[in-house]
C-alpha positions as CSV (number, residue, x, y, z in Angstrom):
1,M,3.6,3.9,-17.6
2,E,1.8,2.1,-14.8
3,K,4.2,1.4,-11.8
4,R,1.7,-0.4,-9.6
5,K,2.1,-4.2,-9.2
6,N,-1.4,-4.7,-7.9
7,R,-4.6,-3.7,-9.6
8,R,-6.8,-1.1,-7.8
9,V,-10.6,-1.4,-7.6
10,P,-13.1,1.3,-6.7
11,F,-14.7,0.4,-3.4
12,E,-16.6,2.9,-1.3
13,V,-16.8,2.1,2.4
14,A,-16.2,3.8,5.8
15,A,-12.7,3.5,7.3
16,T,-11.0,4.7,10.4
17,V,-7.2,5.4,10.6
18,L,-5.4,5.7,14.0
19,S,-2.1,7.4,14.2
20,G,-1.1,7.5,17.8
21,P,-3.8,9.5,19.6
22,I,-5.2,10.9,16.3
23,I,-8.4,9.3,14.8
24,I,-9.2,10.0,11.2
25,D,-12.5,9.0,9.7
26,G,-13.0,8.9,6.0
27,T,-14.3,6.9,3.0
28,V,-12.2,4.4,1.0
29,D,-12.0,5.5,-2.6
30,N,-10.1,2.5,-3.9
31,L,-8.3,-0.6,-2.7
32,S,-5.6,-3.0,-3.9
33,M,-3.8,-5.8,-2.2
34,N,-1.1,-3.4,-1.3
35,G,-3.0,-0.3,-0.1
36,M,-5.8,2.2,-0.4
37,F,-6.8,5.8,-0.9
38,L,-8.8,7.3,1.9
39,N,-11.0,10.3,1.1
40,T,-10.6,12.7,4.0
41,R,-9.8,16.4,4.6
42,E,-7.9,15.5,7.8
43,R,-4.1,15.5,7.7
44,L,-1.4,13.4,9.4
45,S,1.9,14.8,10.7
46,G,5.1,12.9,10.1
47,D,5.6,9.3,9.1
48,C,3.9,7.6,12.0
49,P,2.7,4.0,11.9
50,L,-1.0,3.7,11.1
51,E,-3.7,1.3,12.1
52,V,-6.5,1.1,9.5
53,S,-9.9,-0.4,10.1
54,I,-12.5,-0.9,7.3
55,T,-16.0,-1.7,8.4
56,L,-18.2,-3.9,6.2
57,S,-21.9,-4.0,7.1
58,G,-24.3,-6.6,5.8
59,S,-28.0,-7.2,6.5
60,S,-27.3,-9.4,9.5
61,S,-23.7,-8.8,10.5
62,T,-20.7,-6.4,10.6
63,L,-17.2,-7.3,9.7
64,S,-14.1,-5.2,10.5
65,I,-10.9,-5.7,8.4
66,K,-7.7,-4.4,10.1
67,F,-4.3,-3.4,8.6
68,K,-1.1,-1.8,9.8
69,G,0.4,0.6,7.3
70,R,2.0,4.0,6.5
71,A,1.0,7.1,4.6
72,L,2.7,7.3,1.2
73,R,1.3,10.7,0.4
74,Q,-1.3,13.3,1.3
75,T,-3.4,15.3,-1.2
76,E,-6.2,17.9,-0.8
77,T,-8.7,15.1,-1.1
78,G,-7.1,12.4,1.1
79,I,-4.3,10.0,2.1
80,A,-2.7,7.2,0.1
81,I,-1.9,4.4,2.5
82,Q,0.4,1.4,2.0
83,F,-0.5,-1.8,3.9
84,Q,2.4,-3.3,5.7
85,E,0.9,-5.9,7.9
86,M,-2.5,-7.8,8.3
87,D,-3.7,-11.0,9.8
88,L,-4.7,-13.9,7.6
89,D,-8.5,-13.3,7.9
90,S,-8.1,-9.6,6.8
91,F,-5.9,-10.7,3.9
92,I,-8.4,-13.2,2.6
93,H,-11.3,-10.7,2.9
94,L,-9.2,-8.0,1.1
95,R,-8.3,-10.5,-1.6
96,N,-12.0,-11.4,-2.1
97,I,-13.1,-7.7,-2.1
98,V,-10.5,-6.8,-4.8
99,A,-11.3,-9.9,-6.9
100,N,-15.1,-9.4,-6.7
101,N,-14.8,-5.8,-7.7
102,S,-12.4,-6.3,-10.5
103,D,-13.2,-6.5,-14.1
104,D,-10.8,-9.5,-14.2
105,P,-11.0,-11.6,-11.0
106,D,-8.7,-14.2,-12.4
107,A,-6.0,-11.6,-12.9
108,V,-6.3,-10.6,-9.2
109,Y,-5.8,-14.2,-8.1
110,E,-2.8,-14.5,-10.5
111,E,-1.2,-11.3,-9.0
112,Y,-1.8,-12.8,-5.6
113,Y,-0.2,-16.2,-6.6
114,K,2.8,-14.4,-8.2
115,S,3.3,-12.3,-5.1
116,I,3.5,-15.2,-2.7
117,T,5.6,-17.5,-4.9
118,S,8.2,-14.8,-5.7
119,K,9.3,-14.3,-2.1
C-alpha cells in the first residue's frame, strides 16, 4: 500500500546538502513536492537541520532552488530528505519540475490544490 501523499518523479540533477559544517554533494534520484532522494555515499550524523540546494543549468542561465529539510532515512545508496521550508519561488519551480516530469501533470496540480486547501 502506497503511503505517500505526493507523487514522485525521476529527476537527475546535481544537489548539495549542508548540515552545519558538513557539505554533501550528490545527485537527485527523484523529487516530490514533499521531498527527494539524494544519491550519495556520504553519511549524516544525528537529526540535524539540512539546507538543500538543487542547481538547474540551461543554455543561457543557471537557477538554484533552495529548501530546508531533514533526513528521514539513510541507505547504502543515499539519503531520503523531507522538505520542511522553502521560499515561494523555489516552491513554484519545484511544482513545475514535478508536473513537467510526471505522466499525469493534472494530478500533480490537483495534489497541490488539495494540500493548500486542506490546511
